[in-house]
N, C-alpha and C positions, 0 to 999 in steps of 0.2 A: 369514598374512593371512586375514581373514574377509570373506565376501561380505556387503555391507551388508544390514541387516534391513529389513523393511517398516516403514512408519510406525506410530506407536503405536496408531492405531485398529484396525489389523489385529491387533496383539498383544492389545489389549483384547478384541476379538471372540473370540480364541482361548479366553480364560478364561470368557467368557459361555457358549460351547459347549464341551463336554468335549474334542472332537477336531475338527480341521479338515483336510480333504483338498484338496490343491492339485495342479495339473498341472505337473510339472517336466520340463524337457528331459533326455533321456538321449542317449548317443552315437548310437544308431541309430533310436530311436523315442521317442515320448512315453509315459511311464509314470506311473501314479498311485500316490502313497504318502502316508501320514499323516506329518506333521512336527510337531515341538515348537517352542515359541517360539524357542529358541536355534538352531534349525536352519533357520528361515525365510530364504529368499534372495530379496531384492527384485529384483535385476537380472534374474533368470531366471524370476520367478514369472509364470505365465500362468493366466488364468481359463479354465475349460472352456467353450468356446463351441460351439453347435450348428453343424454344417456345413450348407451349403445343401442343401435337399431336391431341388433341380432335378437331374434326371439328364442326363448328357452322352451325346451320340450316340457310338456305338462307331466307332472309326476303323480302317480296314484296316491290316494289318501291312505294314511296308515292308521286311521281310526281316531277315537276320542282321546287316547293318550297323546297322540301327535298334536292334536289341537291344544291340549293343556300345556304341552311343552312349548308350543309356539307362543303361548301367552305368558310364559315365565320371564321375568325381567332378566335381561342379559347384561345390564350395566355392572361393571366390576369396580367396586370401591377400592381405592388404592391403599388405605391404611386401616386403622382400627375404628374410625368414626363412621357411623352409618346413620341414616335418618331415622327418627323416632316420631311417634304421633305428636301433633301440635294442638295446642288449645285454640279456641276461636280467637280471631283477631280482636284486639281491644278497640273500643269505641271512643269517640271524642265527645265530651259533654258540652253543653251550651255555655259553660262558664269560660271557655276559651274564646276570646274576642276575635272578631273577623279579621283584624289586621295581624293576627298571629296564626292565621290559617293559610297555608301555601296554596298556590293555584291548582295543584294536583290533588288536594285532599279528598275530592270527590271523583274527579275524572281519571286520576292516575297519570295524567300526561302533564309534565312540567313545561313551563315556558323556557325556551332555550334561545339565547341571542346568537346571531350568526356572525361571530367574531372570527377574524383571521387569527392565527396562533399568537401573533405578537401584539394584537390589540387587547389591552388589559385596562379594565376600569380602575380609575383612581377614586377612592371613596372620599366623600366630603366630610368635614368635621362632624356634621350631624349624623351621617351614615356610620362613622366610626364609633360614635357614642352608642348607637343602637347595636352595633356588632360587639362592643364590649359587654353589653348586657346579655346578648345571646350566648357569647362565649362563656361568661360567668355561670349562666344557667347550665350550660352543657357540662362544665366542670363539676358543679354541685351534683348533677344527676349521675355522672360517671363515678364520682367518689361514692355515692350511695350504693350504686350497683357493685362496685369493687369491694365494699365492706361486707357484702353478703356472700362473697365467694368462699366456698368450703366444700369438702367432699360431701356428696349426697344431695346438694341443691341442684335443681334442674335449670337449664338455661331459659326455659319457659318462665320459671319463677323470677329469674333475673330480669327478663323482658318486662314482666308485670311491674317490678320495682322501677325500672326506667320509665315506663308509661305513667305510672302514678306520680312519680317525683317530677316529671316534666309537666303534667297537667296541673299539679299543685302550684307550680310557678307561673301558670297562665300561658305556657308555651305549648308548642306542637312537636311531637317526635318526628323529625324530618324523614326518616326512612319509611314511615307508615304510608302505604299506598303509592310510594314513589315508583313509577312504572309497575305498579301492582305488588310491590313488596308487602308481605303479610304481617310483619311485626314492627315493633317500635325501636329496635336496635339490632345490631349484628353481633353474634357470638361465635367466634372461630376458635376451635379447639385443636391442638396438636398439628395435624397435617393440613387443616383447613386454612388456606391463605387469607380469604376474606369472604364476606357476604354469607357467613353461616347463619342459617335461620334458627332461632331459638326453638327448642322442642322439649320433649319429656325425658331425654337422656340425663340421668344424674351425673354430675361431675365426679370424677374418680381421683383418688390419690395419685399424684405425679402428673396429672394433666397440666398443660400450660394453656392459658385462655386469653384471647384478646376480646375485649368488649369495646365496640365502636358505637359512640353516642353522638347524635347531632340533634340540636334543638332549634326550632324556628320561633322567633319572638319579635313581634312588632315589625315584621317585614324582612328579617335577616336571619341567616343560619350561623350557628357556631358548631364546629365539628372537631371531635377529638377521640382518640382511642388509646388504650393502655393494656399492657400485659399483666396477668395475675398468675401466681403459682397456686395450684390446688394441692393443699397438704405438702408433703415432702417431694421435692423434685430433684432428680439426680444431677450430678455435676454437668453432664453434657447439655441437658436442657437449660440449666442456669447460665451456662456459657453462651449458648445461642441467644438468649434474651439479653445478656450483658452486651454482647457485640452489636446486636440490633439497636439497643439504646444508645450506645456510644457513637455509632455511625450517624444516627439520627441527630444527636446533639451537635456533632461536628458539622453536619450540613447546615443546621440552623445557625450555628455560630458564624458561618461564612456569609449569611445574608446581609446585604448592604446595598444602598442605592448605587446604580451605575454598573453593577455586576450582571452577568448573563444567567438567566434561569437554567440554560442548558448545562452549565458547569456544575450544578448541584449533583448530578448523577455520577460524575467522575469521582467526587469526594466520597460518596457512599460506596461505589463499586470498588475503588482502590482499597478502601479500608477492610471491607468484608472479604474480598478475595484473598488478601494476605492471611486472613484468619481461617481460610478454608471453606467459606460459605459463598452462596450465590444470591443474587438480587433479582427479584421478579421483574419481568419486562412487560407483561401483559396488562398490568394495572398501574395507575400513576396517581400522584397528587394532583391538585386542581385549584383553580381560582374559586372563590366563594364570596357570597354576599347576599343580595336579595335572591340570587340564583344559587342553587345547591352546588352545581358543578359547571364551571365555565373556565375560560382562559385565565392564567396560563396553565399549560399541562406540565406537571413536574415529574420528569422521568428520573427514575432512581438508578440509572446506569449510564455509562459513558455514551454521549450522543452529540450530534451537531445540529439538532433541530432548531429552527428559528422561532423559539418560544418567547422572545422578548427580553427586555432589560428591566431590572428592578428599579422601581421608583417609589418615593414616599406615597403612602395612601393605597398601595396594592395590598390585597388580602388573599391568602392562599394557604394550602396545606402542604406539608412535607410528611410522607407516611411510608417509609421504606418497608418492604416485605422481604425478609431475609430467610433463606432456606438452608437446612442442613445438607440437602442433596441437590437434585435438579431444580432449576427455577421454572420448569415447564409445569403447566397445570391441566387439569381436566375439570370440566363443569358437570356437576351432578344433574340428574334428570329434572330437578326442580328449577333449572335454568338460572340459578343464583349462586349456589355454593361452589366455590373454587377450591380444589384440593391439589396438593402437590402430586405430580404424576407418579412419583416413586413412593408415596406414602410417608416420606420423612417429614419431620416437623418444620414449622415456620413461625416467625414472630414478627410483630409490627408495633410501632408507636405512631401517634399523630397529634399535631397541634394545628389550630388555625393561627396563622401569623399575620401581623401587621408590620409593614415596612415603615420605619420612621426616618427622620433626616440623617441619622447616623448609624442605624442598625435595624433591629426588629424586636418586637415583643410578642409573646404568646397570648392571644386573646382568650385561650382556654387554659392558661397557666394554672398551676396548683395554688391553693389558698392555704390559710393557716390551719384549717381542719383536715387537709388532705393527708392521706397516708404517705409516709416516706418509705419507699421501696428499697429492697436490697441493692438493685442496680444503680440507684441514685447515691447510695452510700459508698459503693465500691468503684464507681466510675473513675477512670483516669483522665477523662475529658473534662468533666465538670461534676463536682461533688455537691449533693443537695439538690433542691428544686432548681430547675433551669427556668429563669425568669426573663431571659432575653439579654440583648447586648447594648441596647440604647442607653445613652448616658444623659439624655435630655428629659 
């Protein structure tokens, strides 16, 4: 998932001036760096403001107790989920071939094309075949992780499954070292919207969990995520997941050449709003291929952004994040984990999609051995596995 970009006027100003420097938050301090168009992050963008020149009077020391108090973390977690110790980062064996190692696997810095919002790559038939392979691997890995979900297992253990299943297939777990991310997948529980880092917290009965898996194979990424119930989940949680699934399928059903990407958001927001939910605005779906995150930006709310027109050969993700309460988020001190500002739960689904001549297909679609989930059986939008709309 991508952090949503700034409005177009900021993008335009970037091309008027050769470089633009913004102030971006870092885990421990604010640091300045130059960013490209595809790297601009709207939700965390801060303009550099001068601090007040008024000096404050020095206050006398209150002793060692005051020092200890000053060192106590002040971040307030919004719900029941808090960080737990993490195991060491998994390593990549030599068995993974060089063409299945992304550019950032050592440097943590991905290559990002400087596309305008409406400039979208059309994949060649050869590229599509490679994306089909990457998507199929991602589906197999996500299914393996999902089968392990139960009360008592830790998300760290799930991450190890994802890592091992990915490596077994000769692929690379795309999240690993992407901008320094320390794990091989994202696991987001209850109020965590996205980018939850796997750790040693055991899953508990009634948790709802999103596992987000991306695999890089022979030069291309396949990206998907799915919800899972941990033990018995009460009706309110089940309804949230059902509505999230249904709005996601409705949006995918609408994908067709000639239609505007901007219109997907209205389909999602209209549906969830009437059900009493909100849709996250700070994070969005994205184009995908040899680059993990690129154009188009898929906003999951009503918008008029010039994000292009759908054409055969486009590949991208739709991944709405739907909330019980506010759609605002807070970012944990780890600079990755995004939680709802009110601590209420959220749910998400994701596929990598390929636009065909008459519709679209999910490159990360379910396979014969995939689990059939409750929301697929109960959906009033589409019952059973959703395998696309193309007739050709």
